[in-house]
C-alpha positions in Angstrom: 330.7 148.1 237.2 327.0 147.7 236.3 325.6 144.2 236.6 322.0 144.9 235.7 320.3 142.5 233.4 320.3 143.7 229.8 316.8 144.0 228.3 317.1 143.9 224.6 318.8 141.7 222.0 321.6 144.2 221.4 322.4 144.6 225.1 322.3 140.9 225.7 324.6 140.2 222.7 327.1 142.8 224.1 326.9 141.2 227.5 327.5 137.7 226.1 330.5 139.0 224.1 331.9 140.6 227.2 331.5 137.2 229.0 333.2 135.4 226.1 336.1 137.9 226.1 336.7 137.3 229.8 336.5 133.5 229.4 338.9 133.5 226.4 341.3 135.8 228.3 341.3 133.3 231.2 342.4 130.4 228.9 344.9 132.2 226.8 348.2 134.1 227.4 348.9 134.0 231.2 345.9 131.7 231.8 346.9 129.1 229.3 349.0 127.1 231.8 346.1 126.9 234.2 343.8 125.9 231.3 346.2 123.2 230.2 346.3 121.9 233.8 342.6 121.2 233.8 341.3 117.7 233.0 340.0 117.0 229.5 336.3 117.3 230.4 336.7 120.7 232.0 338.7 122.0 229.0 336.0 120.7 226.7 333.3 122.3 228.9 335.1 125.7 228.8 335.3 125.5 225.0 331.6 124.4 224.8 330.7 127.5 227.0 332.7 129.7 224.7 330.8 128.3 221.7 327.4 128.8 223.4 328.2 132.4 224.3 329.3 133.1 220.7 326.3 131.4 219.3 323.9 133.3 221.5 325.5 136.6 220.9 325.3 136.0 217.1 321.7 135.0 217.3 320.8 138.1 219.4 322.7 140.4 217.1 321.0 138.9 214.0 317.6 139.3 215.7 318.5 142.9 216.6 319.5 143.8 213.1 316.8 141.9 211.2 313.9 141.7 213.6 312.5 138.7 215.5 310.6 137.1 212.5 313.8 136.6 210.5 315.7 134.4 212.9 315.3 130.7 213.8 317.9 130.2 216.5 318.5 131.6 220.0 
Protein backbone atom coordinates (compact mmCIF):
# COMPACT_ATOMS: atom_id res chain seq x y z
CA UNK A 1 0.00 0.00 0.00
CA UNK A 2 1.38 3.40 -1.00
CA UNK A 3 1.09 6.11 1.67
CA UNK A 4 2.97 8.92 -0.07
CA UNK A 5 1.38 12.35 0.11
CA UNK A 6 -0.58 13.20 -3.04
CA UNK A 7 0.61 16.33 -4.76
CA UNK A 8 -2.19 17.61 -6.95
CA UNK A 9 -5.86 18.37 -6.40
CA UNK A 10 -7.06 15.23 -8.18
CA UNK A 11 -4.81 12.92 -6.15
CA UNK A 12 -5.75 14.67 -2.91
CA UNK A 13 -9.46 14.37 -3.76
CA UNK A 14 -9.03 10.64 -4.44
CA UNK A 15 -7.14 10.22 -1.14
CA UNK A 16 -9.89 12.05 0.79
CA UNK A 17 -12.57 9.91 -0.86
CA UNK A 18 -10.63 6.76 0.07
CA UNK A 19 -10.45 7.98 3.68
CA UNK A 20 -14.17 8.80 3.62
CA UNK A 21 -14.97 5.34 2.28
CA UNK A 22 -12.99 3.71 5.10
CA UNK A 23 -14.67 5.91 7.72
CA UNK A 24 -18.16 5.18 6.42
CA UNK A 25 -17.44 1.45 6.25
CA UNK A 26 -16.40 1.58 9.92
CA UNK A 27 -19.75 3.05 11.01
CA UNK A 28 -22.12 1.05 8.79
CA UNK A 29 -22.88 -2.65 8.33
CA UNK A 30 -20.74 -4.67 10.77
CA UNK A 31 -19.36 -1.49 12.34
CA UNK A 32 -22.77 0.02 13.10
CA UNK A 33 -23.07 -1.58 16.54
CA UNK A 34 -19.68 -0.17 17.52
CA UNK A 35 -20.69 3.25 16.20
CA UNK A 36 -23.99 3.14 18.11
CA UNK A 37 -22.04 2.28 21.27
CA UNK A 38 -20.07 5.53 21.10
CA UNK A 39 -21.20 8.53 23.07
CA UNK A 40 -23.15 11.24 21.27
CA UNK A 41 -20.17 13.62 20.93
CA UNK A 42 -17.96 10.97 19.30
CA UNK A 43 -20.75 10.01 16.88
CA UNK A 44 -21.17 13.69 16.02
CA UNK A 45 -17.42 14.11 15.53
CA UNK A 46 -17.26 11.10 13.20
CA UNK A 47 -20.07 12.51 11.05
CA UNK A 48 -18.39 15.92 11.11
CA UNK A 49 -15.19 14.28 9.89
CA UNK A 50 -17.11 12.55 7.09
CA UNK A 51 -18.61 15.89 6.09
CA UNK A 52 -15.19 17.58 6.09
CA UNK A 53 -13.65 14.82 3.97
CA UNK A 54 -16.49 15.02 1.45
CA UNK A 55 -16.32 18.81 1.32
CA UNK A 56 -12.56 18.87 0.80
CA UNK A 57 -12.73 16.17 -1.88
CA UNK A 58 -15.46 18.13 -3.66
CA UNK A 59 -13.49 21.38 -3.52
CA UNK A 60 -10.33 19.70 -4.78
CA UNK A 61 -12.18 18.01 -7.64
CA UNK A 62 -13.87 21.27 -8.66
CA UNK A 63 -10.49 23.03 -8.59
CA UNK A 64 -8.95 20.20 -10.63
CA UNK A 65 -11.70 20.40 -13.25
CA UNK A 66 -12.10 24.18 -13.47
CA UNK A 67 -8.75 25.58 -12.39
CA UNK A 68 -7.77 27.37 -9.17
CA UNK A 69 -9.26 30.77 -10.11
CA UNK A 70 -12.80 29.35 -10.35
CA UNK A 71 -13.17 28.06 -6.77
CA UNK A 72 -13.74 29.86 -3.49
CA UNK A 73 -13.67 26.97 -0.99
CA UNK A 74 -11.07 24.45 0.16
